[in-house]
C-alpha positions in Angstrom: 28.8 -31.6 -63.1 27.7 -28.5 -61.3 29.2 -27.8 -57.6 27.3 -28.9 -54.5 26.0 -25.9 -52.5 25.1 -25.8 -49.0 22.6 -23.9 -47.3 24.3 -21.5 -44.7 22.9 -20.8 -41.3 23.7 -17.5 -39.9 23.0 -16.7 -36.1 22.5 -13.0 -34.9 23.1 -13.1 -31.1 21.4 -9.7 -30.8 18.6 -10.2 -32.9 17.8 -13.8 -31.2 18.1 -12.0 -27.8 15.9 -9.1 -28.8 13.2 -11.3 -29.9 13.6 -13.6 -27.0 13.1 -10.6 -24.6 10.2 -9.1 -26.7 8.5 -12.2 -26.7 8.8 -12.8 -23.0 7.7 -9.1 -22.1 4.9 -9.6 -24.4 3.7 -12.9 -22.7 4.2 -11.3 -19.2 2.1 -8.1 -20.1 -0.8 -10.4 -21.8 -1.3 -12.9 -19.2 -1.4 -10.4 -16.6 -4.1 -8.3 -17.9 -6.6 -10.9 -17.2 -5.9 -11.3 -13.9 -5.3 -7.7 -12.7 -8.8 -6.8 -14.4 -10.5 -9.4 -12.1 -8.6 -8.1 -8.9 -9.5 -4.4 -9.7 -13.2 -5.3 -10.5 -13.0 -6.8 -6.8 -11.3 -4.0 -5.0 -11.3 -0.8 -7.0 -14.9 0.4 -7.2 -16.4 -0.4 -4.0 -15.5 -2.0 -0.7 -17.7 -5.2 -0.3 -17.3 -8.9 0.8 -14.4 -10.3 -1.4 -15.8 -13.6 -0.9 -18.9 -12.6 -2.9 -17.3 -10.1 -5.3 -20.2 -10.4 -7.8 -23.1 -9.7 -5.2 -21.8 -6.7 -3.4 -22.4 -8.2 0.0 -21.8 -5.9 2.9 -18.0 -5.9 4.1 -19.0 -6.7 7.6 -20.0 -9.8 6.1 -16.6 -10.9 5.4 -16.0 -14.4 7.0 -14.3 -14.0 10.4 -14.5 -10.3 10.7 -17.8 -10.3 13.0 -16.8 -13.5 14.7 -13.6 -11.6 16.1 -15.5 -8.5 16.4 -17.8 -10.4 19.3 -14.8 -11.9 20.7 -13.2 -8.7 21.3 -16.4 -7.3 22.6 -16.3 -9.8 25.5 -12.7 -9.1 26.1 -13.7 -5.0 26.3 -16.4 -5.8 28.9 -13.7 -7.5 30.9 -11.4 -4.5 30.5 -13.9 -2.3 32.1 -13.2 -3.8 35.4 -9.6 -2.8 34.6 -10.7 0.6 33.8 -12.7 1.1 37.0 -9.7 -0.3 39.2 -7.2 2.1 37.7 -9.5 5.2 37.8 -10.3 4.3 41.6 -6.6 4.1 42.1 -5.9 7.5 40.5 -8.4 9.1 42.5 -7.2 7.8 45.7 -3.7 8.7 44.9 -4.3 11.9 43.2 -7.2 13.5 44.7 -7.2 16.7 42.6 -7.4 15.2 39.0 -11.2 15.2 38.4 -10.7 13.4 35.1 -10.8 9.9 37.2 -13.5 10.3 39.2 -16.5 8.2 38.8 -19.2 10.6 37.9 -16.6 11.3 34.8 -15.4 7.8 34.0 -18.9 6.1 34.2 -20.8 7.9 31.5 -18.0 7.6 29.5 -17.6 3.9 29.9 -21.2 3.2 29.3 -21.0 5.2 26.0 -17.8 3.1 25.2 -19.6 -0.2 26.0 -22.6 0.8 23.9 -20.1 1.9 21.0 -18.4 -1.4 21.4 -21.7 -3.3 20.8 -22.9 -1.7 17.9 -19.6 -0.8 16.2 -20.0 -3.2 13.2 -23.2 -1.6 12.3 -21.9 1.6 12.7 -18.6 0.8 10.6 -20.8 -0.7 8.0 -22.6 2.6 7.6 -19.2 4.6 7.0 -18.7 1.8 4.3 -21.6 2.3 2.8 -21.4 6.2 2.5 -17.7 5.5 1.0 -19.5 3.1 -1.6 -22.2 5.9 -2.3 -19.7 8.3 -3.0 -17.5 6.2 -5.4 -20.9 5.3 -7.1 -21.3 8.7 -7.7 -17.4 9.0 -9.2 -17.8 6.3 -11.2 -21.6 6.6 -12.2 -22.5 6.2 -15.8 -19.4 4.3 -17.0 -17.4 7.3 -16.4 -14.7 5.1 -14.7 -14.5 1.5 -15.8 -11.9 -1.0 -16.6 -12.2 -0.1 -20.2 -11.3 3.6 -19.9 -8.5 3.5 -17.1 -5.5 5.2 -18.6 -3.2 1.8 -18.5 -5.7 0.2 -20.7 -4.7 1.6 -23.9 -1.2 1.4 -23.4 -1.4 -2.4 -22.3 -4.1 -3.2 -24.9 -3.4 -5.8 -27.6 -3.4 -3.4 -30.6 -0.7 -1.7 -28.8 1.4 -4.7 -27.7 1.3 -6.0 -31.2 2.7 -2.5 -32.7 5.4 -2.3 -29.8 6.6 -5.8 -30.7 9.9 -4.7 -32.1 10.5 -2.2 -29.9 12.0 -3.7 -26.9 12.3 -0.4 -24.9 8.3 0.4 -25.4 7.6 -3.3 -24.1 10.1 -2.7 -20.9 7.8 0.2 -20.3 5.0 -1.7 -20.9 6.2 -4.3 -18.3 7.0 -1.6 -15.9 3.3 -0.2 -16.1 2.2 -3.7 -15.5 4.3 -3.8 -12.3 3.0 -0.5 -11.1 -0.8 -1.7 -11.7 0.2 -4.8 -9.7 1.3 -2.3 -6.5 -2.1 -0.4 -7.2 -3.7 -4.0 -6.6 -1.5 -5.1 -3.5 -2.4 -1.8 -1.9 -6.0 -2.5 -2.4 -5.4 -5.9 -0.7 -3.6 -4.4 2.1 -6.6 -2.0 2.5 -9.0 -4.7 2.6 -7.1 -6.9 5.2 -6.7 -3.5 7.4 -10.4 -2.7 7.2 -11.0 -6.3 8.7 -8.4 -5.9 11.5 -9.8 -2.4 12.3 -13.6 -3.4 12.2 -12.4 -6.4 14.5 -10.6 -4.1 17.0 -13.3 -1.9 17.1 -14.5 -2.7 20.8 -10.7 -2.3 22.1 -10.9 1.3 20.4 -13.9 2.2 22.2 -12.6 1.0 25.6 -9.6 2.8 25.1 -11.5 6.2 24.6 -12.4 6.1 28.5 -9.2 7.2 30.0 -7.4 10.1 29.2 -4.2 8.1 29.3 -5.7 5.8 26.5 -7.4 8.3 24.3 -4.7 8.6 22.0 -5.2 4.9 21.0 -8.7 5.5 20.2 -8.0 8.5 17.9 -5.3 6.8 16.2 -7.6 4.3 15.3 -10.4 6.3 14.0 -7.8 8.3 12.2 -6.4 5.1 10.4 -10.1 3.9 9.8 -10.8 7.1 8.0 -7.9 7.2 5.6 -8.0 3.6 4.7 -12.0 3.5 4.2 -12.3 7.1 2.1 -8.9 6.7 -0.2 -10.8 4.7 -2.2 -13.3 7.5 -2.9 -10.5 9.8 -3.4 -8.5 7.7 -5.8 -11.5 7.2 -8.0 -11.9 11.1 -8.1 -8.3 11.0 -9.2 -9.0 8.3 -11.8 -11.8 10.1 -13.1 -10.0 13.4 -13.5 -7.2 11.6 -15.6 -9.9 10.0 -17.7 -11.6 13.7 -18.0 -8.3 15.2 -19.2 -7.9 12.6 -22.0 -5.1 10.5 -19.9 -7.0 7.5 -21.0 -6.5 7.7 -24.8 -3.0 7.7 -25.4 -0.9 5.0 -26.7 2.8 4.5 -26.8 5.4 6.1 -24.7 3.0 9.4 -24.1 0.1 6.8 -23.4 2.4 4.8 -20.8 3.6 8.2 -19.1 -0.1 9.4 -18.7 -0.6 6.1 -17.1 2.4 6.3 -14.7 1.2 9.9 -13.7 -2.4 8.7 -13.0 -1.0 5.5 -10.9 1.5 7.7 -9.1 -1.4 10.2 -7.9 -3.8 7.0 -7.0 -1.1 5.7 -4.8 -0.1 9.0 -3.3 -3.3 9.7 -1.9 -3.3 7.5 1.2 0.0 9.4 2.3 -1.6 12.5 1.6 -4.8 11.9 3.6 -2.4 11.1 6.3 -0.7 14.5 6.1 -4.1 16.2 6.2 -5.1 14.4 9.0 -2.3 15.0 11.3 -2.5 18.6 10.1 -6.0 18.8 11.4 -4.8 17.5 14.7 -2.2 20.0 15.2 -4.3 22.8 14.3 -6.7 21.5 16.9 -4.0 21.0 19.3 -2.9 24.6 18.5 -6.5 26.2 18.8 -6.9 24.2 22.2 -3.4 25.6 23.8 -4.3 29.6 22.3 -7.6 29.0 24.3 -5.9 28.1 27.6 -3.7 30.7 27.0 -6.4 33.3 26.6 -8.4 32.1 29.5 -5.1 32.3 31.8 -4.6 35.9 30.6 -8.1 37.1 31.2 -8.0 35.5 34.6 -4.5 37.3 35.2 -5.8 40.7 34.2 -9.4 40.0 36.4 
């Protein structure tokens, strides 16, 4: 009589853990792609009303922005009383300060009030300029979601070939996190632009007095950086595509994608440094001009 044989079950904990982690990472990457692509399609290639991404409505049509802007126009008109009161007191206390005389403050107040009233159309024109520049960079399909540097490393074929390489899947998951950071940066940019549009009337009023003029300059600098960072980032992205960064898979493709994302995320900081350098150079030029005038007056 033949002996009975029972099937043997062998468990390999490391292999089981590896399959579990690779399956989780693959599912994480594939499930994130569609959501990230939709968000990038909304924010990356132009600045429009996110509530109607397919119709490309003007950004200033964003719900709530115009209402807050008009509300702050009324507040700016009320602040003019405080501005004239402060200037009158400064004129009485310090008679030598010509910056607070009525003939200096009144024209500035009228210009500031006019800028506050038309602030939204003016900002929308600047947004249209940014959109036009971005369209030129991304024109002809040179920059689209099918050609971005992280598309190939995160494609289905790349993930399928890397299904047995857990380290490559970890790099792919890290690349997804980097793309999430890029999307988050654009969401923050969108919200910041909405706040800057709403606060434009107050920024115009702060331009009147020399004591508060720094706030209006800071608002303008922040608006320029926040708005035109999109054009510069698309320029970086097109340069990466032109350098064949978008055609690699595996580790080299992921490294190319990381390099492109790193440069794109560094753009706002670089623009901020450049704007402060311009301000410092302008201040140094004014100081040299004053020193030259004093020297010329002394010699005379």
